[in-house]
C-alpha positions in Angstrom: 132.0 36.8 18.0 129.4 36.1 20.8 132.2 35.3 23.2 133.7 38.8 23.0 130.6 41.1 22.0 130.1 42.0 25.6 133.7 43.6 25.8 133.3 45.3 22.4 130.2 46.9 23.7 131.9 47.9 26.9 134.9 49.5 24.9 132.3 51.3 22.6 130.2 52.9 25.4 133.4 53.9 27.4 134.9 55.6 24.3 137.9 53.3 24.2 137.3 51.7 21.1 139.0 50.6 17.8 137.7 51.0 14.2 137.4 47.0 14.4 135.2 47.3 17.3 132.9 49.6 15.4 132.6 47.3 12.7 132.3 44.2 14.8 129.4 46.0 16.6 127.6 47.2 13.4 127.8 43.7 11.9 126.4 42.0 15.2 123.4 44.6 15.5 122.4 43.9 12.0 122.2 40.2 12.6 118.9 40.2 14.7 116.4 42.1 16.7 117.4 40.3 19.8 120.9 41.8 19.4 119.6 45.2 19.0 117.3 44.7 22.2 120.3 43.4 23.9 122.5 46.5 23.1 119.5 48.8 24.1 119.4 47.1 27.5 123.3 47.5 28.1 123.3 51.1 27.0 120.3 51.9 29.4 122.6 50.5 32.1 125.4 52.6 31.0 123.3 55.8 30.9 122.1 55.3 34.3 125.8 55.0 35.7 127.5 57.9 33.7 127.4 61.4 35.0 126.0 63.7 32.5 128.2 66.4 34.1 131.4 64.3 33.2 133.2 64.4 30.1 135.6 61.5 31.2 134.5 58.1 32.1 136.2 56.6 35.0 137.5 53.0 35.2 135.0 52.3 37.9 132.2 53.0 35.7 133.6 50.6 33.0 133.9 47.9 35.6 130.3 48.5 36.8 129.2 47.9 33.2 131.3 44.8 32.9 129.9 43.4 36.0 126.4 44.1 34.8 127.2 42.4 31.4 128.2 39.2 33.3 125.3 39.4 35.5 121.9 37.4 34.9 119.5 39.5 32.8 116.9 41.2 35.1 113.6 42.8 34.0 113.9 46.5 33.5 111.4 49.2 32.7 110.2 49.1 28.9 111.7 52.1 27.1 110.7 53.5 23.9 112.6 51.8 20.9 115.5 53.7 19.5 116.1 54.3 15.9 118.5 52.1 13.9 121.5 52.7 15.9 125.0 52.7 14.6 124.2 50.8 11.4 126.0 53.3 9.3 129.0 53.5 11.7 132.4 53.7 10.1 135.8 53.0 11.1 137.1 56.0 13.1 133.6 57.4 13.9 131.7 57.4 17.2 127.8 57.9 17.0 127.0 59.9 20.2 123.6 60.9 21.6 124.8 64.2 23.2 121.6 65.9 24.3 121.4 66.3 27.9 117.8 66.3 27.8 117.5 63.3 25.7 119.8 61.4 27.8 117.8 62.3 31.1 114.6 61.1 29.4 116.0 57.8 28.1 117.5 57.1 31.6 113.9 57.6 32.9 112.4 55.7 30.4 110.4 58.6 28.7 110.6 60.5 25.4 109.5 64.1 24.6 108.9 65.9 21.4 110.2 69.0 23.0 113.5 67.6 23.6 114.8 65.8 20.4 117.7 63.5 20.3 120.9 64.7 18.8 123.4 62.6 17.2 127.0 63.6 16.3 129.5 62.2 14.2 133.2 62.8 15.4 136.4 62.1 13.5 139.9 62.3 15.1 143.0 61.2 13.1 141.0 59.6 10.3 138.3 60.8 7.9 134.9 58.7 7.7 132.4 57.9 5.2 128.7 57.3 6.2 125.1 57.9 4.9 122.4 59.8 6.5 118.8 58.4 6.6 117.6 60.3 3.6 120.4 58.6 1.4 122.7 61.4 1.5 126.3 60.5 1.6 128.9 62.3 3.5 132.6 62.1 3.8 133.7 63.8 7.0 137.4 64.9 7.1 139.7 64.4 10.1 138.9 66.6 13.2 135.6 67.4 12.1 132.0 67.2 13.5 128.6 66.6 12.0 125.5 67.0 14.1 121.6 66.7 13.4 118.5 65.8 15.2 116.1 62.8 15.0 113.6 65.2 13.2 116.0 64.9 10.3 113.9 64.0 7.1 110.7 64.9 8.6 110.2 68.6 8.7 113.6 69.5 7.4 117.1 67.9 6.6 119.3 70.3 8.7 122.6 69.6 9.9 125.5 71.4 11.7 129.1 71.3 10.4 132.3 72.1 12.2 135.3 71.2 9.9 135.3 69.8 6.5 132.8 67.5 4.6 132.1 66.5 1.1 128.4 65.9 0.6 126.4 64.0 -2.2 122.9 65.2 -1.3 120.0 63.0 -2.1 117.4 64.8 -4.1 114.1 65.9 -2.3 112.3 68.7 -3.6 110.0 69.1 -0.6 112.7 69.1 2.1 115.9 71.2 1.0 119.1 70.2 2.7 120.5 72.9 5.1 123.9 73.1 6.6 124.7 75.5 9.2 128.4 76.2 9.8 129.8 79.1 11.8 127.0 81.5 11.6 126.6 80.8 7.8 124.1 78.5 6.2 124.1 76.5 2.8 120.8 75.0 1.2 120.6 72.6 -1.6 118.0 70.2 -3.1 120.4 67.6 -4.5 124.0 68.3 -5.4 127.7 67.3 -4.8 129.8 69.9 -3.0 132.6 70.4 -0.4 132.3 72.6 2.7 135.4 73.7 4.6 134.7 75.5 7.7 137.3 74.9 10.4 136.4 76.6 13.7 140.0 78.1 13.9 140.3 79.1 10.3 139.9 82.6 8.9 137.5 81.7 6.3 134.7 79.4 5.2 135.2 77.7 1.7 132.4 76.2 -0.4 133.4 74.3 -3.5 130.4 73.2 -5.9 131.0 70.1 -8.2 127.5 69.7 -9.6 123.9 71.0 -9.1 123.4 74.3 -7.2 123.8 75.6 -3.8 122.6 78.7 -2.0 125.0 80.4 0.5 123.7 82.7 3.1 125.3 84.9 5.8 123.6 87.9 7.4 122.0 89.7 4.6 124.2 88.2 2.0 122.7 85.5 -0.4 124.8 83.9 -3.4 123.8 81.3 -5.7 126.8 79.0 -6.8 127.2 77.1 -10.1 129.2 74.1 -10.7 133.1 74.5 -10.8 132.6 77.8 -8.6 134.3 78.4 -5.2 133.0 80.8 -2.7 135.1 82.1 0.2 133.7 84.0 3.0 136.3 85.9 5.1 135.1 85.9 8.6 136.9 89.0 9.8 135.5 91.2 7.2 132.4 89.2 6.0 133.5 89.8 2.3 132.7 87.0 -0.1 134.6 86.3 -3.2 133.8 83.8 -5.9 136.1 82.2 -8.5 136.2 79.5 -11.0 138.1 76.3 -9.7 139.1 72.9 -10.8 137.1 70.9 -7.9 139.3 67.9 -8.0 142.1 69.9 -6.2 139.7 70.8 -3.1 137.9 67.4 -2.9 140.8 65.0 -3.3 141.3 64.6 0.4 138.2 62.3 0.6 140.2 59.9 -1.6 143.2 60.1 0.9 145.0 62.9 -1.3 146.2 66.4 -0.8 146.3 68.2 -4.3 147.3 71.7 -5.1 148.0 73.3 -8.4 149.9 76.8 -8.7 148.8 77.8 -5.2 150.9 80.5 -3.2 153.3 78.6 -1.1 152.1 80.5 2.0 148.6 79.4 1.2 150.0 75.9 1.2 151.5 76.4 4.6 148.2 77.5 6.0 146.5 74.2 4.7 149.2 72.1 6.0 148.7 73.7 9.5 144.9 73.0 9.1 145.4 69.5 8.0 148.1 68.2 10.4 146.9 70.6 13.3 150.7 71.8 13.7 152.3 75.4 13.7 154.3 76.3 10.9 156.4 79.4 11.1 157.7 81.0 7.8 160.7 83.2 8.3 161.6 86.1 6.2 159.4 87.7 3.4 160.5 86.0 0.3 158.5 83.0 0.7 155.3 84.9 1.7 155.2 86.7 -1.9 152.3 85.7 -3.9 154.5 84.9 -6.8 156.1 82.0 -5.1 153.9 79.2 -6.2 153.7 75.3 -5.7 152.0 72.4 -7.4 152.0 69.3 -5.2 150.3 65.9 -4.7 150.8 64.2 -1.3 149.2 61.0 0.3 147.3 61.6 3.7 149.3 58.9 4.8 152.4 61.0 4.6 153.8 62.7 7.7 154.2 66.4 7.9 157.9 65.8 7.9 157.9 63.9 4.9 155.7 66.5 3.0 158.2 69.4 4.0 161.0 67.2 2.9 159.5 66.7 -0.5 158.7 70.5 -1.0 162.3 71.2 -0.2 163.4 69.3 -3.4 161.5 71.5 -5.5 161.6 74.9 -3.7 164.8 76.3 -2.3 163.9 76.1 1.6 165.2 74.8 4.6 163.2 73.4 7.5 163.5 72.5 11.0 161.5 71.6 14.2 162.1 73.4 17.4 159.7 73.4 20.6 157.0 71.7 18.7 157.0 74.4 15.9 158.2 73.8 12.1 160.2 76.6 10.8 160.6 77.2 7.2 163.2 79.7 5.8 164.5 80.7 2.2 167.7 79.0 1.1 169.6 81.3 -0.8 171.4 80.2 -4.0 175.2 80.0 -3.8 
């Protein structure tokens, strides 16, 4: 482990890392205070070299870091100790300090209460599970982002969500848990619920499993009960509430995609959001609300495999052209 930890750290700080790198780094950090201090030292070097205006890290910067890793340890200015760093890191997630002011103060060895640190969990092609400092457990779906500051748990428990996440919120009657997402807010004391708020989607969907949540948008204020699902249509700000079976909206966290008697056109929209592809449904027949489908898929399946499976139960033909999936109704002979 000691022989390759330097290179693992270099990979993580440069953004070119694997899930194995994250797990190895987390294990190494938890082994001793000495390891944590060494990581802080290398990270301070890295922050000093990386331009805050650039979102791409050049190979030269990585080479500089590796050279410093291999160089003898030099005295550096004492800096404020960081909070427990990346101990809850999970496969597929990178914990980034993304506040520009925070990075500037760290590089100078200073700390300011007026400029709190911000932490962001990002996912790409895989979901991730982690715990926040208050004990709240979060499952973050693919292509999603959760952001919070180092004030979390002190005066408030506020997070900002882009995408989809399942929350099992630790109870705290003094500090309500607040989620801000695309101009709306959700507040809870302790409960389990799912929030789907993709930036490019037409609506925000909140599904409550147990407990109670309060949804607020502008002057609208709605209290949800278990097994209720709230949908906010962004274009009109209209809110609808219906009774649902929550398992069909939370199965993604267990690696499944499940739907029961939903319009086929709604399933197509869900597949577009999940797989980040464009699907064109040709003709009017398949867009009719009485064309429904029940389905259960694994997240490991590709969009091609899923469309092929659907075509065995619905009279459809599909093909891919210029990165667009085309689906059309297959008339019976």
